Each structure stands twice: as C-alpha cells, then as structure tokens.
N, C-alpha and C positions, 0 to 999 in steps of 0.2 A: 504493500500500500504506500501511497504518497501521504506522508504525515506532516502536518504543520504543528509545531509545538510552541504554544504561547505560554510564557512563564513570567510570574511576578517575582523579581529578585528579592523583594522585601517581605514576601509571604512566609508565614510559618515561624515557629520557634520550637526549639528542642526536638522532640520526636516528630513534630509535624513537618519539619523541613525536608525537602526533597533535593538531592544533589543532581542538578540538571546535567552536568557532564557525564555522570554515571548513567543517568537515564538515557541520554542521547546514545551512548555506547550500546546500551541494552536494546534500544529500538532498532538501531542499525544492525545489531547482531541477530535480531529476529527477521531480518531480510527486508525491512522497510526502508524507503528513501525518506530523508528527513530535512525539514527546514526549521531552524530554531530562531525564535524571535522573542526578545524581552519586551515587557510592557512599557519600558521607559520612554520609547518614542518609535513611531512608525509601525506599530503592531497592527493597526487597522489595515494598512496596505498589504501586509502579509496574508491577510485573510482572503485577498483577491487572487492569490496564486492557486493554480489547480491543486486540489487535494482530495484524497479519499477519506481523510479523517483529520479533525482538528482536536488536538489534545491540549488540555489546560492544566497548568500547575499553578495553584493559587487558592485563595479563599473565595467566599461567595461574591465579593465585589468583582474580582477578576473574572470568575465564571459568568456572572451576570452580564458584564460588559461584552464579553466575547459572544455569549449566547444571543444577546439582543441583536447583534450585527449578523448573526447567522440564521435568523428566522427566515424560513421559506426557501433557503438555498439547497436543501436536500442533502447536505453534507453532515454526517453524524459527528457528535462531540464525545470526548472522553474526559472525565474529571479525575485528576490526580490530586486529591485533596491535600492542601497545605496551608489552610487558613486557621482562623480562630474558632469559628462556629461550624463551618462546613454544612450548612443546612441543606444545600442542594444535593451534596453527596450523601448526606444522611437520608434524604428522601429517596434517592436512587438505590440506597442500600449498599453503597460502595465506600463509605467513609472509612471503614476499617479494613478495606482491601489494600494491601500494599501496592505501590506503583509497579514493582517488579511483576507481581502476580497479574495485575491488570494488563500490562504490556504483553506478557506471554499468552494471554487469553484473547487478544484482539482478533486473531484469525478465526476463532470459534465463538466469539462473543455474539450475544443477541442484541438487537436494536430495540430500545425502549422508547416509545413515543412520549413526548412531554409537551404539555400545553404551555402557551404564553398568554398574556393579556395585553389589550390595547386600551390605554386610558386617554381620554380627551378632556381638556379643561381650558381655562382661560389662558394657560401658558403653552398651548399647543397639544401635540400628541406624543405619547411615550409608550414604549413597550416595557413590560415588567415580567420578571421570571419568578421571584419569590412571593411578592404580594405588596399590598399597600394598606395604609391605615392611619389612624389619628388617635390622639389622646395619650395615655400613659406611656406606651412604647415609643412613640415619637419623641416625647419628652426625654425618655431614657437615652435615645440616640444622641441628643444634644448634650445631656449630662455626661455621658461616657466620653464624648469628645473633649470635654473640659476637665475631666477628672484626672488627677495625678495618680490615682490608684491603678489606672489601666495602662499607663505609659510603661512600655518595656516589659510588661508582665507576661508570664507564660499563658498559653491559651486558657487552661482551666482556671487559673487565678483571675484572668481578665473577665471571663464569663461569670465567675462567682461574684466579682466586684459589681458587675452590672446588675446581677440578680439582687444583690443586697440593696442597691440604690432603688430598684423597682419595688422591692418588698417594703422598704421604709416609706416610699412615696405613696403607695396605693391607697392608704387610709385617708390621705388628705388631698389627693389630686382631684381637681374640680371636674365635674361632669360637663359635657358639652351637648347641647341639643342638636341633633342631626335629623334632617328630613331625608328619607331615602326609600328606594324600592329595590327589590330583588326579583327579577323576572316578573315585574309588575305588582308584586305583593308589597304592602307597606311594611317597612322595618324601622320606621321612625322611632326615636327615643332619646333619652338622656344617657350618655355613655361615659364611663371612665376610660374605656378603651374600646375601639372597634377595629378589627383586622380582617381584611379580605385576603385569604391565603391560597396561593397556588402550590405551595410546598407543605409538607406535614409539619415542618419545624420553622420557627421564626426567631429572630433575634438571638439571645443566648441559649439556643437549642430548646426553646419552649415547644414541647410536643403537644400542640393545641389542635391539630387536625389529623388524628390517627386514621380517620376514615377516608382521607383524601388519597387519590391516586394520581400519578403524574400525567396520565393521558385520559382522565375520565371526563374531560370537557366541562368541569365544574369548578367554581370557586367555593371555598369554605369560609363562611362569614362567622367569625368568633367575636363575641362582645362581652364586656363586663359592665353590668349596671350597678347603680349605687348600692343596692341591697346585697350584691355579691362581693363586696370588697374583702371582707374577712375570709371568705372561702378562697378567693383568688390569691390572697396573701399566703394562705396555708399552702396552696399549690406551688407558689414561688419558693417558699421556704423548704419544701420537701424535694425540690429538684436535685438531681445528681447527674454529673457529666456522664453521658452515654447510657443513662437509664431510659429505656424506651417504653416505659409503661404508659399506655394511653391515658390522657387526661380526660376524665369524665366531665366534659364541659359542654354545655349546650351550643349547638351550631346550626347554621342553615347552609344549604347548598343551592347554587344557581349559576346561570350563565351570563346574566346581564345585571349589573349593579349601577344604580344612580344615587349619588350622594349630594346633598345641598347643605351648606353650613356657612358660618362666618366666624372670623376671629381666631383661627388656629391653622398651623401648617399641616401638611400631609407628608407622609413618606412614601416613596415608591422604591421598593427594594431597599438599598442602603443609602438613598439620597432623599433630601428634602425636595418638595414640590410646592411652591416655586423654589428655585435653587438656593436662594438666600434664607429660606425658612421663615420668611417674614409673616407677620400677622396682618390679616386684612379685616377691614371694618365692613366691607360689602359682602353680600351673599354670593358664593360661587357654586358652580355645579360641576361635578366630575362624572363622566360616563365611562364605565369600564365593561368591556366585553371580552369573553374568553376567545382566544384564537386556538381552536383545537389542533392537536398534533403539529404544532408549529416547529418543533425541534425533535431530534432523535439523539439518544445517548447510547453509546456502547457500554454494556455491562457484562461481566463474566457470566457464562452460562449457568453457573450454580449459585448466582446471587439471589438471595431471597428478597422478594418485595411483596408487601411492605416488610420492613425489618421485623424480625421476631424478638419480642421482649426477652 
C-alpha cells in the first residue's frame, strides 16, 4: 500500500509516545511505500498525494484535523494513538492496540465506517468528528487551558486534573436555557451541560454514550439538568482511566439537531465556536446534521467494538 503518515511531534508523553523513525522502518518492512509528514507545516498538502491509507500518530486534535480534511475522499485512516485522551481511538477500540500490532495487521484489517457531522451557524460551516456542546464541559476546556496543573503532566495526571476541576464546578455552574429540537422533537430546557456526541467518549474519557456506534448514523445527545448535579458529580468522581463501564445516563439519539441560545460559547470537537470563544448577547442558531459513513478507519480484524468492559 501507499501510506501517508501524518504525525504530531508534540503528541504523547511517557508510554503514549510513538517513535516515528521506528514506525517508519516497520511500515516499510511490511512492504508498504511511505510518505512521512509532520504537522508543523505543510501537512495539508501531503494529504493530496495519492495514497491507499492515511495513518495518524497523535491525539484527538490531530486525528480530528486530518479526518475532517479526508471526509468523502474514500481513503481509509488508521489511528496510532499518542495523545492524552484518545477518545476517537477508544471509540474505535484501538486505543490499547500497539502501533506495531496495528501496522502488521493492515493487510488483513477490516474497514470500519465512521460518521461525521456538519454544523452550520453564524460563523459558517464546520465538520466535526467527536461532537459539540455547551455548558460545563466547554467551561472545562477553557479552565484546562489556563491551569498550571495540566502543563507538562502525564496523560493520566492531566485527565485527573481536568476531572477534578469539572467535579468541583458542577455544583455551582449556572444552567443555560436552550431552545432546541432533535429530529423535530422538542428538547428545550435549562442545562448545566449539553453534549451532542459522535464518539462514545468525550473530553477526559467520559464514557457518556456507550450505546453509540461509529457508523450508526446517529448523534447521542447527553445532558445534565439542574436536578442531576449531584448524580453527575458522583459519576465524575468515580471515573478511572481506561475503565469502560457504561455510564447509566439518560440520552437521546437523532440525526438532525437544532440549537438556539444566547450568551455562551460552543465547542466543536476540541475548538471553540466562534474561534475566540466569545460570549454573544444575541440569539444564535446552530444546525447540525449527521453525515453518514463519511470516513473509514482500518482496525485489526480481532478488534472488539464496542470495547468490552
């Protein structure tokens, strides 16, 4: 196969780090031709070169950036997880598969279809892979960026620090009134948090959509109302890295989500929307539709999906 390898030199820490030179030697040793490109500059152009597979070494941010540009191209992707949370790899069931094992399985791997979503709003249109939402978790993204406790920390330590911030905040975080519909049904309410999930995991590996499947054509809408603060805090405090026990949390599934609100930013995957995360006084509307089977990922033939607890 012709393989394009996109890698983030800054991804990973400790056991999560992948040696790209060793990986390149392995890929070529398996009989594949290889083009290697770091994400520092020019990596978008590398995706235009003819390829039978695009392999990605990095975390969810890197995987999402590449995946969004590969939507509809018909070229499969392979995720060699090297990030902090690795929610996409966790959803694929490959987060604990070593890079060596995955490369050696490429010739016999199966293709797993994976949906994407298209969001339209006042700031244009964007594709997303993991999900979007507002409220507590969006606050947590900003808090994590500013926290000294997450700088240079190992992945498990960083995730634990983010969870601690969310757990401390959930009791006091203000609810926001959202007007919305899911496939035409009213889902309006006052929410501490609302997340539309395309992956089973979000943020610091919160396993909030255990019923979700990568190619089921559905978003999982998970919300926390005022009356559920204590219960959600217990869930945050019981979290353990790699524990895949499904969260018994109410959710809805649908293909077309419309949200209207004022006064708070939204996150799409790992970025704010609008990009500066600004607060608006006027009411805005976001229209989100599932793009079924927009992507394909190679996974080893014996990979279990969904992951078994």
